[in-house]
C-alpha positions as CSV (number, residue, x, y, z in Angstrom):
1,M,-85.3,-147.6,128.8
2,F,-87.9,-149.0,126.4
3,I,-90.7,-151.1,127.4
4,C,-92.8,-152.3,124.8
5,T,-96.6,-153.6,125.8
6,D,-98.9,-155.8,124.1
7,F,-102.7,-154.8,123.9
8,N,-103.3,-155.7,127.3
9,G,-100.8,-153.7,128.7
10,N,-98.4,-156.4,129.8
11,P,-94.6,-155.6,129.1
12,T,-93.3,-158.0,126.5
13,V,-89.8,-156.5,125.6
14,V,-87.4,-154.4,127.5
15,F,-84.6,-152.6,126.1
16,S,-82.2,-150.6,128.3
17,F,-79.3,-148.5,126.7
18,E,-77.5,-145.1,127.0
19,L,-78.1,-143.0,124.0
20,H,-75.0,-141.1,122.8
21,V,-75.9,-139.9,119.3
22,A,-73.7,-137.9,117.1
23,P,-75.6,-136.1,114.3
24,Q,-74.6,-138.6,111.6
25,Q,-76.1,-141.4,113.6
26,N,-79.8,-140.0,113.8
27,F,-80.9,-142.5,111.0
28,G,-79.7,-145.4,113.1
29,L,-81.7,-143.9,116.2
30,S,-84.8,-143.5,114.1
31,N,-84.8,-147.0,112.9
32,I,-84.3,-148.3,116.7
33,L,-87.1,-146.3,117.6
34,C,-89.4,-147.4,114.7
35,L,-88.4,-151.1,115.5
36,L,-89.3,-150.5,119.2
37,Q,-92.3,-148.6,118.8
38,Q,-94.0,-150.2,115.7
39,I,-92.5,-153.2,114.5
40,I,-91.8,-155.4,117.9
41,P,-95.7,-154.7,118.9
42,I,-97.0,-155.6,115.6
43,I,-95.0,-159.0,115.7
44,N,-96.0,-159.5,119.3
45,W,-99.6,-159.0,118.2
46,E,-99.3,-161.4,115.3
47,T,-97.6,-164.0,117.1
48,T,-100.2,-164.1,120.2
49,T,-103.5,-163.4,117.9
50,F,-103.0,-165.9,115.2
51,S,-103.0,-169.8,115.0
52,T,-99.9,-171.5,113.3
53,P,-101.6,-172.1,110.2
54,E,-102.9,-168.5,110.1
55,L,-99.6,-167.2,110.9
56,A,-98.1,-169.4,108.0
57,L,-100.4,-168.0,105.6
58,L,-100.0,-164.3,106.9
59,V,-96.2,-164.7,106.6
60,F,-96.4,-166.3,103.1
61,F,-98.5,-163.5,101.6
62,S,-96.7,-160.9,103.3
63,V,-93.2,-162.3,101.9
64,A,-94.6,-162.8,98.4
65,F,-96.5,-159.6,98.1
66,F,-94.8,-156.7,100.3
67,P,-91.7,-156.7,97.6
68,T,-94.2,-156.2,95.1
69,L,-95.4,-153.2,96.6
70,L,-91.8,-151.9,97.3
71,L,-92.3,-152.6,101.1
72,P,-89.8,-154.5,103.2
73,S,-90.7,-158.3,104.3
74,S,-87.8,-158.4,106.7
75,P,-90.3,-158.4,110.1
76,S,-92.5,-161.3,108.3
77,M,-89.3,-163.3,108.0
78,W,-88.4,-162.7,111.9
79,V,-91.9,-164.0,112.6
80,A,-91.2,-167.3,110.4
81,G,-87.9,-167.6,112.3
82,M,-89.5,-167.2,115.9
83,T,-92.6,-169.3,115.2
84,F,-91.3,-172.2,112.9
85,G,-87.6,-172.2,113.4
86,Y,-85.1,-172.7,111.0
87,G,-86.2,-175.7,108.7
88,Y,-89.7,-174.9,108.3
89,G,-89.2,-171.3,108.7
90,F,-86.8,-171.4,105.7
91,L,-89.1,-173.5,103.6
92,L,-91.9,-171.3,104.0
93,I,-89.7,-168.4,103.1
94,I,-88.2,-169.9,99.9
95,V,-91.7,-170.6,98.8
96,A,-92.7,-167.2,99.5
97,I,-89.7,-165.5,98.0
98,T,-90.2,-167.7,94.9
99,A,-93.5,-166.0,94.5
100,G,-92.6,-162.5,95.6
101,I,-89.7,-162.2,93.1
102,S,-91.6,-163.8,90.1
103,L,-94.5,-161.4,90.4
104,P,-92.6,-158.2,89.8
105,F,-90.7,-159.9,86.9
106,C,-94.1,-160.5,85.2
107,I,-95.4,-157.1,86.2
108,G,-92.1,-155.7,84.9
109,T,-92.9,-156.7,81.3
110,L,-95.6,-154.2,81.3
111,F,-93.6,-151.5,81.9
112,L,-90.4,-152.6,80.0
113,H,-90.3,-149.5,77.8
114,R,-90.3,-147.3,80.7
115,I,-87.8,-149.2,82.5
116,E,-85.5,-149.3,79.2
117,G,-85.9,-145.5,78.7
118,W,-84.7,-145.1,82.4
119,F,-81.8,-147.0,81.6
120,D,-81.2,-144.9,78.6
121,K,-81.3,-141.7,80.7
122,Y,-79.0,-143.0,83.4
123,P,-76.6,-145.4,81.4
124,K,-73.8,-145.1,84.0
125,Q,-76.1,-146.3,86.9
126,A,-77.6,-149.0,84.6
127,Y,-74.4,-150.5,83.7
128,I,-74.0,-153.2,86.4
129,L,-77.7,-154.2,85.7
130,R,-77.3,-154.2,81.9
131,A,-74.4,-156.7,82.4
132,A,-76.7,-159.3,84.2
133,G,-78.2,-159.9,80.9
134,E,-75.6,-160.7,78.7
135,G,-74.1,-163.6,78.0
136,N,-75.0,-167.5,78.5
137,W,-77.6,-168.9,81.0
138,L,-74.3,-169.5,83.6
139,H,-73.2,-165.8,83.0
140,Q,-76.7,-164.7,83.8
141,F,-77.1,-166.8,86.9
142,R,-74.0,-165.6,88.5
143,S,-74.8,-162.0,87.6
144,V,-78.2,-162.0,89.3
145,A,-76.5,-163.9,92.3
146,L,-74.0,-161.3,92.8
147,I,-76.6,-158.6,92.5
148,R,-78.7,-160.5,95.2
149,I,-75.8,-160.4,97.5
150,S,-74.8,-156.9,96.8
151,P,-76.4,-153.8,98.8
152,F,-78.3,-153.0,95.6
153,P,-81.9,-152.7,96.5
154,Y,-83.4,-156.1,95.6
155,I,-86.9,-154.8,95.7
156,L,-86.0,-152.5,92.9
157,Y,-84.1,-155.0,90.9
158,N,-87.2,-157.3,90.6
159,Y,-88.8,-154.9,88.4
160,C,-85.6,-153.8,86.4
161,A,-84.4,-157.5,85.5
162,V,-86.8,-157.5,82.9
163,A,-85.2,-154.5,80.9
164,T,-81.7,-156.4,81.3
165,H,-83.3,-159.3,79.0
166,V,-82.2,-161.8,81.7
167,K,-84.2,-165.0,81.0
168,Y,-86.4,-166.1,83.8
169,G,-84.7,-169.3,84.8
170,P,-81.3,-167.9,85.8
171,Y,-83.2,-164.8,87.3
172,L,-85.1,-167.1,89.9
173,L,-82.4,-169.5,90.3
174,G,-79.7,-166.8,90.8
175,S,-82.0,-164.9,93.0
176,L,-82.6,-167.6,95.3
177,A,-79.0,-168.6,95.7
178,G,-78.1,-164.8,96.3
179,M,-80.9,-164.5,98.9
180,V,-80.2,-167.5,101.0
181,P,-77.5,-166.0,103.2
182,E,-80.0,-162.9,103.9
183,I,-82.8,-165.5,104.7
184,F,-80.4,-167.3,107.1
185,V,-79.5,-164.1,108.8
186,T,-83.1,-162.8,109.1
187,L,-84.4,-166.0,110.3
188,Y,-81.8,-166.0,113.1
189,T,-82.6,-162.2,114.1
């Protein structure tokens, strides 16, 4: 049984389950323990400490800047879903993600030659990414949307998109279209 407490020592979240772990499932167990011991207490602290406008700013900046620093922003999306609901939470997350995918795209232009060098060094792995920058606007839009839906780590793609020579318009709109399903799932969680 796991009991997470707030800073006053009051129990906030209680989980009870049996652990039957095979050796190949240790990674899943460590994720559960991290969630229970670190992420849930932080979420509880955020929701009880900050007012609603402060929480909106905190969620916005964490969703916008964490991907730039190669950090996941899903816990902040959970807070948006719990605090603001689907409608306002979705709008807040979409605006924040727009900033969060635009900033690495702009920063990636500074490292364009290094990223292209990595693509040249690993041509088989970079083939799919290079295909996103080929073709007309609609082809680029569809390619970016499919990359966002796929299990490819989109935080890395934010920086690599510049080296594929995809234009900013299809990159932005394709990213938003491809990330909408993930946003709804994350808000619901």
